SEKE-286942 format. One record per residue (C-alpha): residue number from 1; residue in three letters; x, y, z. Coordinates in Angstrom, 3 decimals, m for minus. Layout:
# residues N
+-----+------+----------+----------+----------+
!  nr ! rest !        x !        y !        z !
+-----+------+----------+----------+----------+
! NUM !  ALA !        X !        Y !        Z !
...
+-----+------+----------+----------+----------+
//
This chain:
# residues 317
+-----+------+----------+----------+----------+
!  nr ! rest !        x !        y !        z !
+-----+------+----------+----------+----------+
!   1 !  UNK !  m28.160 !  m80.302 !  319.242 !
!   2 !  UNK !  m27.562 !  m81.648 !  316.105 !
!   3 !  UNK !  m25.190 !  m80.791 !  313.633 !
!   4 !  UNK !  m26.653 !  m79.369 !  310.318 !
!   5 !  UNK !  m24.510 !  m79.980 !  306.831 !
!   6 !  UNK !  m21.694 !  m78.044 !  305.758 !
!   7 !  UNK !  m22.202 !  m75.220 !  303.528 !
!   8 !  UNK !  m19.641 !  m73.087 !  301.416 !
!   9 !  UNK !  m18.158 !  m70.234 !  303.252 !
!  10 !  UNK !  m19.616 !  m67.096 !  302.049 !
!  11 !  UNK !  m17.936 !  m64.651 !  299.645 !
!  12 !  UNK !  m18.331 !  m60.832 !  299.101 !
!  13 !  UNK !  m21.349 !  m59.554 !  297.353 !
!  14 !  UNK !  m21.022 !  m58.651 !  293.749 !
!  15 !  UNK !  m24.004 !  m56.217 !  293.689 !
!  16 !  UNK !  m23.684 !  m52.355 !  294.554 !
!  17 !  UNK !  m26.133 !  m50.889 !  296.920 !
!  18 !  UNK !  m28.123 !  m48.189 !  295.300 !
!  19 !  UNK !  m28.208 !  m44.891 !  296.479 !
!  20 !  UNK !  m30.464 !  m42.980 !  298.514 !
!  21 !  UNK !  m32.611 !  m40.131 !  297.205 !
!  22 !  UNK !  m30.696 !  m37.890 !  299.431 !
!  23 !  UNK !  m27.294 !  m38.564 !  298.509 !
!  24 !  UNK !  m26.161 !  m40.230 !  301.517 !
!  25 !  UNK !  m25.033 !  m43.770 !  301.261 !
!  26 !  UNK !  m27.165 !  m45.717 !  303.918 !
!  27 !  UNK !  m25.457 !  m47.703 !  306.721 !
!  28 !  UNK !  m25.446 !  m51.339 !  306.236 !
!  29 !  UNK !  m28.259 !  m52.871 !  309.357 !
!  30 !  UNK !  m31.597 !  m54.256 !  307.743 !
!  31 !  UNK !  m34.048 !  m53.563 !  304.841 !
!  32 !  UNK !  m35.831 !  m50.190 !  304.187 !
!  33 !  UNK !  m38.926 !  m50.573 !  302.778 !
!  34 !  UNK !  m40.550 !  m47.022 !  302.452 !
!  35 !  UNK !  m43.959 !  m48.401 !  301.617 !
!  36 !  UNK !  m43.644 !  m51.577 !  304.277 !
!  37 !  UNK !  m42.773 !  m48.991 !  307.041 !
!  38 !  UNK !  m45.553 !  m47.412 !  306.568 !
!  39 !  UNK !  m47.442 !  m49.997 !  306.632 !
!  40 !  UNK !  m45.501 !  m51.014 !  310.024 !
!  41 !  UNK !  m46.332 !  m47.720 !  312.196 !
!  42 !  UNK !  m49.525 !  m48.657 !  313.397 !
!  43 !  UNK !  m48.128 !  m52.663 !  313.889 !
!  44 !  UNK !  m45.133 !  m52.101 !  315.648 !
!  45 !  UNK !  m44.175 !  m50.980 !  319.274 !
!  46 !  UNK !  m41.570 !  m48.286 !  319.465 !
!  47 !  UNK !  m38.478 !  m49.275 !  320.669 !
!  48 !  UNK !  m35.223 !  m47.728 !  322.335 !
!  49 !  UNK !  m33.037 !  m46.128 !  320.164 !
!  50 !  UNK !  m29.906 !  m47.934 !  321.193 !
!  51 !  UNK !  m31.511 !  m51.163 !  320.954 !
!  52 !  UNK !  m32.728 !  m50.531 !  317.223 !
!  53 !  UNK !  m29.327 !  m49.589 !  316.420 !
!  54 !  UNK !  m27.594 !  m52.183 !  318.116 !
!  55 !  UNK !  m29.637 !  m54.838 !  316.156 !
!  56 !  UNK !  m28.294 !  m53.535 !  312.953 !
!  57 !  UNK !  m24.665 !  m54.303 !  314.054 !
!  58 !  UNK !  m23.020 !  m51.145 !  313.727 !
!  59 !  UNK !  m22.075 !  m51.408 !  317.173 !
!  60 !  UNK !  m22.877 !  m52.273 !  320.591 !
!  61 !  UNK !  m25.383 !  m50.784 !  323.051 !
!  62 !  UNK !  m22.619 !  m49.069 !  324.840 !
!  63 !  UNK !  m20.543 !  m47.742 !  321.941 !
!  64 !  UNK !  m23.851 !  m46.243 !  320.726 !
!  65 !  UNK !  m24.853 !  m44.817 !  323.861 !
!  66 !  UNK !  m21.528 !  m42.815 !  323.968 !
!  67 !  UNK !  m21.956 !  m41.720 !  320.262 !
!  68 !  UNK !  m25.582 !  m40.204 !  321.272 !
!  69 !  UNK !  m23.662 !  m38.422 !  324.169 !
!  70 !  UNK !  m21.039 !  m37.178 !  321.620 !
!  71 !  UNK !  m24.001 !  m35.885 !  319.335 !
!  72 !  UNK !  m22.922 !  m38.320 !  316.527 !
!  73 !  UNK !  m27.034 !  m40.159 !  316.163 !
!  74 !  UNK !  m29.737 !  m37.769 !  314.833 !
!  75 !  UNK !  m33.372 !  m38.553 !  314.477 !
!  76 !  UNK !  m35.664 !  m36.940 !  312.320 !
!  77 !  UNK !  m32.672 !  m34.686 !  311.783 !
!  78 !  UNK !  m32.646 !  m33.482 !  315.534 !
!  79 !  UNK !  m29.815 !  m34.537 !  317.952 !
!  80 !  UNK !  m30.768 !  m37.823 !  319.616 !
!  81 !  UNK !  m30.974 !  m38.822 !  323.534 !
!  82 !  UNK !  m30.546 !  m41.893 !  325.427 !
!  83 !  UNK !  m33.542 !  m43.843 !  325.956 !
!  84 !  UNK !  m35.369 !  m42.170 !  323.227 !
!  85 !  UNK !  m37.969 !  m44.554 !  321.627 !
!  86 !  UNK !  m38.225 !  m44.917 !  317.838 !
!  87 !  UNK !  m40.322 !  m46.470 !  315.279 !
!  88 !  UNK !  m40.504 !  m47.386 !  311.623 !
!  89 !  UNK !  m41.493 !  m44.441 !  310.415 !
!  90 !  UNK !  m38.260 !  m42.426 !  312.224 !
!  91 !  UNK !  m35.146 !  m41.462 !  310.265 !
!  92 !  UNK !  m32.215 !  m42.160 !  312.094 !
!  93 !  UNK !  m28.817 !  m40.691 !  311.040 !
!  94 !  UNK !  m25.061 !  m41.916 !  312.392 !
!  95 !  UNK !  m22.300 !  m39.429 !  311.482 !
!  96 !  UNK !  m24.767 !  m37.655 !  308.864 !
!  97 !  UNK !  m25.397 !  m40.905 !  306.975 !
!  98 !  UNK !  m28.916 !  m42.603 !  306.964 !
!  99 !  UNK !  m29.128 !  m46.026 !  309.163 !
! 100 !  UNK !  m31.105 !  m48.734 !  307.535 !
! 101 !  UNK !  m33.385 !  m49.961 !  310.341 !
! 102 !  UNK !  m34.841 !  m53.193 !  311.096 !
! 103 !  UNK !  m37.901 !  m54.040 !  313.491 !
! 104 !  UNK !  m39.067 !  m56.858 !  315.009 !
! 105 !  UNK !  m37.151 !  m59.887 !  315.789 !
! 106 !  UNK !  m34.611 !  m61.532 !  313.676 !
! 107 !  UNK !  m32.071 !  m64.611 !  314.457 !
! 108 !  UNK !  m28.506 !  m63.086 !  314.954 !
! 109 !  UNK !  m25.576 !  m64.401 !  313.708 !
! 110 !  UNK !  m22.722 !  m65.653 !  315.681 !
! 111 !  UNK !  m19.239 !  m66.822 !  314.351 !
! 112 !  UNK !  m16.868 !  m68.835 !  316.409 !
! 113 !  UNK !  m13.402 !  m67.920 !  315.662 !
! 114 !  UNK !   m9.973 !  m69.645 !  317.069 !
! 115 !  UNK !   m7.795 !  m66.550 !  317.469 !
! 116 !  UNK !   m3.768 !  m67.465 !  317.025 !
! 117 !  UNK !   m1.422 !  m65.614 !  318.701 !
! 118 !  UNK !   m0.105 !  m62.769 !  316.788 !
! 119 !  UNK !   m3.616 !  m61.228 !  315.971 !
! 120 !  UNK !   m5.143 !  m57.886 !  317.270 !
! 121 !  UNK !   m8.908 !  m57.796 !  317.971 !
! 122 !  UNK !   m9.291 !  m54.190 !  316.079 !
! 123 !  UNK !   m9.773 !  m52.856 !  312.816 !
! 124 !  UNK !   m7.703 !  m50.038 !  313.182 !
! 125 !  UNK !   m3.819 !  m50.564 !  314.274 !
! 126 !  UNK !   m1.313 !  m48.176 !  313.843 !
! 127 !  UNK !    1.260 !  m50.754 !  313.565 !
! 128 !  UNK !   m0.378 !  m52.477 !  310.926 !
! 129 !  UNK !   m0.424 !  m55.643 !  313.117 !
! 130 !  UNK !   m2.837 !  m58.607 !  311.395 !
! 131 !  UNK !   m6.317 !  m58.690 !  312.657 !
! 132 !  UNK !   m8.935 !  m61.174 !  313.078 !
! 133 !  UNK !  m11.245 !  m59.216 !  311.005 !
! 134 !  UNK !   m8.920 !  m60.102 !  307.993 !
! 135 !  UNK !  m10.104 !  m63.805 !  307.872 !
! 136 !  UNK !  m13.942 !  m63.440 !  308.462 !
! 137 !  UNK !  m16.361 !  m63.642 !  306.043 !
! 138 !  UNK !  m17.790 !  m60.842 !  304.617 !
! 139 !  UNK !  m21.501 !  m59.407 !  305.989 !
! 140 !  UNK !  m24.177 !  m57.822 !  302.997 !
! 141 !  UNK !  m25.600 !  m55.632 !  306.122 !
! 142 !  UNK !  m23.837 !  m54.549 !  309.811 !
! 143 !  UNK !  m20.207 !  m55.669 !  310.650 !
! 144 !  UNK !  m18.878 !  m58.058 !  312.996 !
! 145 !  UNK !  m18.923 !  m57.268 !  316.229 !
! 146 !  UNK !  m16.005 !  m58.878 !  318.517 !
! 147 !  UNK !  m17.822 !  m60.542 !  321.721 !
! 148 !  UNK !  m15.106 !  m59.373 !  324.373 !
! 149 !  UNK !  m11.374 !  m59.032 !  323.574 !
! 150 !  UNK !   m7.842 !  m61.147 !  323.411 !
! 151 !  UNK !   m4.512 !  m59.310 !  323.657 !
! 152 !  UNK !   m1.783 !  m59.910 !  321.000 !
! 153 !  UNK !   m0.418 !  m62.819 !  322.583 !
! 154 !  UNK !   m3.363 !  m64.538 !  323.649 !
! 155 !  UNK !   m4.875 !  m67.152 !  321.768 !
! 156 !  UNK !   m8.215 !  m69.600 !  321.910 !
! 157 !  UNK !  m12.202 !  m69.003 !  321.889 !
! 158 !  UNK !  m13.102 !  m65.501 !  320.192 !
! 159 !  UNK !  m16.975 !  m65.007 !  319.451 !
! 160 !  UNK !  m18.385 !  m62.498 !  316.916 !
! 161 !  UNK !  m21.715 !  m61.153 !  316.105 !
! 162 !  UNK !  m23.839 !  m59.150 !  313.959 !
! 163 !  UNK !  m26.119 !  m57.899 !  316.589 !
! 164 !  UNK !  m24.932 !  m55.520 !  318.950 !
! 165 !  UNK !  m27.637 !  m56.583 !  321.636 !
! 166 !  UNK !  m26.302 !  m60.163 !  321.713 !
! 167 !  UNK !  m23.086 !  m58.669 !  322.175 !
! 168 !  UNK !  m24.112 !  m56.383 !  324.968 !
! 169 !  UNK !  m25.694 !  m59.195 !  326.613 !
! 170 !  UNK !  m22.490 !  m61.432 !  326.676 !
! 171 !  UNK !  m20.269 !  m58.658 !  327.695 !
! 172 !  UNK !  m22.280 !  m56.860 !  330.512 !
! 173 !  UNK !  m21.250 !  m58.478 !  334.178 !
! 174 !  UNK !  m25.046 !  m58.337 !  334.923 !
! 175 !  UNK !  m25.521 !  m61.526 !  333.110 !
! 176 !  UNK !  m22.451 !  m63.528 !  334.465 !
! 177 !  UNK !  m21.430 !  m65.079 !  331.305 !
! 178 !  UNK !  m17.796 !  m67.080 !  332.724 !
! 179 !  UNK !  m14.618 !  m66.878 !  330.649 !
! 180 !  UNK !  m12.317 !  m69.638 !  331.302 !
! 181 !  UNK !   m8.655 !  m69.927 !  330.405 !
! 182 !  UNK !   m5.949 !  m72.807 !  330.313 !
! 183 !  UNK !   m2.891 !  m70.885 !  331.464 !
! 184 !  UNK !    0.610 !  m72.090 !  331.586 !
! 185 !  UNK !    3.315 !  m70.840 !  334.195 !
! 186 !  UNK !    7.107 !  m71.366 !  334.581 !
! 187 !  UNK !    6.926 !  m72.625 !  337.967 !
! 188 !  UNK !    4.512 !  m74.158 !  340.352 !
! 189 !  UNK !    1.712 !  m72.430 !  342.705 !
! 190 !  UNK !    2.103 !  m72.722 !  346.311 !
! 191 !  UNK !   m0.722 !  m72.986 !  348.885 !
! 192 !  UNK !   m0.604 !  m69.291 !  349.856 !
! 193 !  UNK !   m0.458 !  m68.193 !  345.994 !
! 194 !  UNK !   m3.181 !  m70.768 !  345.111 !
! 195 !  UNK !   m5.476 !  m69.130 !  348.341 !
! 196 !  UNK !   m5.014 !  m65.778 !  347.216 !
! 197 !  UNK !   m5.927 !  m66.201 !  343.523 !
! 198 !  UNK !   m9.334 !  m67.759 !  344.783 !
! 199 !  UNK !  m10.106 !  m65.437 !  347.448 !
! 200 !  UNK !   m9.360 !  m62.269 !  346.025 !
! 201 !  UNK !   m6.235 !  m59.818 !  345.139 !
! 202 !  UNK !   m6.262 !  m56.250 !  344.714 !
! 203 !  UNK !   m5.227 !  m55.073 !  341.148 !
! 204 !  UNK !   m4.638 !  m51.423 !  340.201 !
! 205 !  UNK !   m8.320 !  m51.276 !  338.898 !
! 206 !  UNK !   m9.857 !  m52.945 !  341.725 !
! 207 !  UNK !  m10.505 !  m56.370 !  343.277 !
! 208 !  UNK !  m10.202 !  m59.463 !  341.368 !
! 209 !  UNK !  m10.291 !  m63.260 !  341.896 !
! 210 !  UNK !  m10.793 !  m66.379 !  339.952 !
! 211 !  UNK !  m14.294 !  m68.115 !  340.859 !
! 212 !  UNK !  m12.440 !  m71.585 !  339.615 !
! 213 !  UNK !   m8.336 !  m72.611 !  340.069 !
! 214 !  UNK !   m7.591 !  m76.201 !  339.021 !
! 215 !  UNK !   m4.382 !  m78.143 !  338.239 !
! 216 !  UNK !   m3.842 !  m79.606 !  334.646 !
! 217 !  UNK !   m0.552 !  m81.003 !  335.125 !
! 218 !  UNK !    2.469 !  m79.944 !  332.936 !
! 219 !  UNK !    6.284 !  m81.135 !  331.754 !
! 220 !  UNK !    9.390 !  m80.109 !  333.077 !
! 221 !  UNK !    9.323 !  m76.577 !  335.015 !
! 222 !  UNK !    6.116 !  m75.681 !  332.952 !
! 223 !  UNK !    2.745 !  m76.189 !  334.849 !
! 224 !  UNK !   m0.522 !  m75.924 !  333.395 !
! 225 !  UNK !   m3.912 !  m74.215 !  335.189 !
! 226 !  UNK !   m7.350 !  m73.634 !  334.116 !
! 227 !  UNK !   m9.013 !  m70.733 !  335.475 !
! 228 !  UNK !  m12.350 !  m69.163 !  335.423 !
! 229 !  UNK !  m13.428 !  m65.456 !  335.299 !
! 230 !  UNK !  m16.857 !  m63.695 !  336.004 !
! 231 !  UNK !  m15.703 !  m60.560 !  334.311 !
! 232 !  UNK !  m13.367 !  m59.564 !  331.450 !
! 233 !  UNK !  m10.810 !  m56.516 !  332.180 !
! 234 !  UNK !   m8.054 !  m55.706 !  330.414 !
! 235 !  UNK !   m5.162 !  m58.197 !  330.821 !
! 236 !  UNK !   m6.883 !  m59.656 !  333.904 !
! 237 !  UNK !   m5.650 !  m62.934 !  334.209 !
! 238 !  UNK !   m1.917 !  m61.785 !  333.287 !
! 239 !  UNK !   m2.085 !  m59.174 !  335.836 !
! 240 !  UNK !   m3.415 !  m61.333 !  338.340 !
! 241 !  UNK !   m0.424 !  m64.063 !  338.276 !
! 242 !  UNK !    1.798 !  m61.050 !  338.234 !
! 243 !  UNK !    0.486 !  m59.928 !  341.160 !
! 244 !  UNK !    1.272 !  m63.350 !  342.943 !
! 245 !  UNK !    4.835 !  m63.821 !  341.552 !
! 246 !  UNK !    4.490 !  m65.807 !  337.983 !
! 247 !  UNK !    4.567 !  m64.632 !  334.659 !
! 248 !  UNK !    2.425 !  m66.512 !  331.982 !
! 249 !  UNK !    3.990 !  m67.786 !  328.811 !
! 250 !  UNK !    0.936 !  m69.142 !  327.352 !
! 251 !  UNK !   m2.517 !  m68.066 !  327.623 !
! 252 !  UNK !   m5.678 !  m69.479 !  325.611 !
! 253 !  UNK !   m9.111 !  m68.741 !  326.098 !
! 254 !  UNK !  m11.311 !  m72.341 !  325.991 !
! 255 !  UNK !  m14.793 !  m71.042 !  327.154 !
! 256 !  UNK !  m16.913 !  m68.502 !  326.952 !
! 257 !  UNK !  m20.136 !  m68.709 !  328.752 !
! 258 !  UNK !  m22.076 !  m71.739 !  327.638 !
! 259 !  UNK !  m19.625 !  m71.863 !  324.533 !
! 260 !  UNK !  m16.365 !  m73.799 !  324.381 !
! 261 !  UNK !  m13.812 !  m73.870 !  321.766 !
! 262 !  UNK !  m14.243 !  m76.973 !  319.327 !
! 263 !  UNK !  m11.677 !  m78.961 !  319.460 !
! 264 !  UNK !  m11.695 !  m79.633 !  315.835 !
! 265 !  UNK !  m11.454 !  m75.602 !  315.128 !
! 266 !  UNK !   m7.930 !  m75.407 !  313.892 !
! 267 !  UNK !   m6.041 !  m71.806 !  314.735 !
! 268 !  UNK !   m7.513 !  m69.039 !  312.421 !
! 269 !  UNK !  m10.040 !  m70.904 !  311.214 !
! 270 !  UNK !  m14.008 !  m70.173 !  312.150 !
! 271 !  UNK !  m17.154 !  m71.653 !  311.841 !
! 272 !  UNK !  m20.735 !  m70.212 !  312.211 !
! 273 !  UNK !  m23.025 !  m71.209 !  315.315 !
! 274 !  UNK !  m26.275 !  m73.273 !  314.091 !
! 275 !  UNK !  m29.116 !  m70.250 !  313.945 !
! 276 !  UNK !  m31.008 !  m72.138 !  317.021 !
! 277 !  UNK !  m27.968 !  m71.903 !  318.809 !
! 278 !  UNK !  m27.392 !  m68.534 !  318.395 !
! 279 !  UNK !  m30.772 !  m68.077 !  318.873 !
! 280 !  UNK !  m30.613 !  m69.633 !  322.211 !
! 281 !  UNK !  m27.427 !  m67.906 !  323.180 !
! 282 !  UNK !  m29.196 !  m64.410 !  322.564 !
! 283 !  UNK !  m32.157 !  m65.542 !  324.806 !
! 284 !  UNK !  m34.504 !  m64.662 !  321.812 !
! 285 !  UNK !  m37.055 !  m67.479 !  320.040 !
! 286 !  UNK !  m35.548 !  m68.748 !  316.695 !
! 287 !  UNK !  m37.566 !  m67.485 !  313.574 !
! 288 !  UNK !  m40.403 !  m70.071 !  312.352 !
! 289 !  UNK !  m38.759 !  m71.312 !  308.958 !
! 290 !  UNK !  m41.455 !  m73.622 !  306.827 !
! 291 !  UNK !  m40.192 !  m75.863 !  304.175 !
! 292 !  UNK !  m36.487 !  m74.546 !  304.281 !
! 293 !  UNK !  m33.839 !  m76.678 !  305.086 !
! 294 !  UNK !  m31.207 !  m74.818 !  303.681 !
! 295 !  UNK !  m31.305 !  m72.283 !  306.713 !
! 296 !  UNK !  m29.121 !  m72.793 !  310.129 !
! 297 !  UNK !  m26.343 !  m74.482 !  308.203 !
! 298 !  UNK !  m22.879 !  m74.499 !  309.867 !
! 299 !  UNK !  m20.200 !  m72.474 !  307.864 !
! 300 !  UNK !  m16.976 !  m73.612 !  308.273 !
! 301 !  UNK !  m13.699 !  m72.180 !  306.659 !
! 302 !  UNK !  m11.230 !  m75.074 !  305.218 !
! 303 !  UNK !  m12.392 !  m77.573 !  308.244 !
! 304 !  UNK !  m15.248 !  m79.449 !  308.579 !
! 305 !  UNK !  m16.128 !  m78.695 !  312.357 !
! 306 !  UNK !  m18.919 !  m79.163 !  314.944 !
! 307 !  UNK !  m20.976 !  m76.892 !  316.613 !
! 308 !  UNK !  m20.580 !  m76.635 !  320.515 !
! 309 !  UNK !  m22.595 !  m80.191 !  321.750 !
! 310 !  UNK !  m26.223 !  m79.626 !  323.598 !
! 311 !  UNK !  m24.148 !  m80.774 !  326.822 !
! 312 !  UNK !  m21.674 !  m77.730 !  326.601 !
! 313 !  UNK !  m24.020 !  m75.181 !  325.437 !
! 314 !  UNK !  m26.008 !  m74.053 !  328.779 !
! 315 !  UNK !  m28.333 !  m71.374 !  329.851 !
! 316 !  UNK !  m26.008 !  m69.181 !  331.976 !
! 317 !  UNK !  m27.000 !  m68.740 !  335.659 !
+-----+------+----------+----------+----------+
//
């Protein structure tokens, strides 16, 4: 895939959104055109509620399913149910606020962020620690959703999207997106420990194993390893090494599925994935645009970085 030319980072919009007739503030997530919605009713097939809401970027499908079970979602002023289908003529509210729905295919947006140590992947923290969301560009609709998490002391590749369906696809074990990490240990694994980590050990939340474990060298008493996981449980890499008697002194994610951390992307910097790559990642066709060369450009913050190469960007098995 070729790298489109650089564009300037996004800036907050200065335009305020008009209030709705019912006095509620619409939740961002797509255009609402009453006349257009009425025109689409006979053309658009109804879709599952959680899929439509996830597309708006309010949350991932799993989170939306929890909200439905908690009674926080309403369809046409009635409590929603899991699996319920909705169309352009339906009115959906989340916590009493009207959600702007979007029907039909659209290109998701994906950010590639190089997370430094000392940031949390959360918007709310009682301790007031820095958040990765503090550094991201604003969205006119929806919000950025983290695809997986990295703990406070872990650095490296963090993907974010405005599409909850894409977030769900990449985090769900069914799709088999690998996570690859660079790990620094104080000391060297022996053959028995190496075998235990690749054949499987039992943690408090179930069995775990590395599908790949490679030696990467090191200096002095420090040793570096590359490990690959098929899942993303909380602190799983650290806990696995602790189970064989090692403490991880440095942990960095270098790949998530087909996306590798670009070598020129410095810590605390982000770039936007080209539209064609984002659509390929989501498994959807890229929208056709005629005579528009300004779309799908790479966005970089403070750095002219490149998108993942076609060699490193492959569909998961």
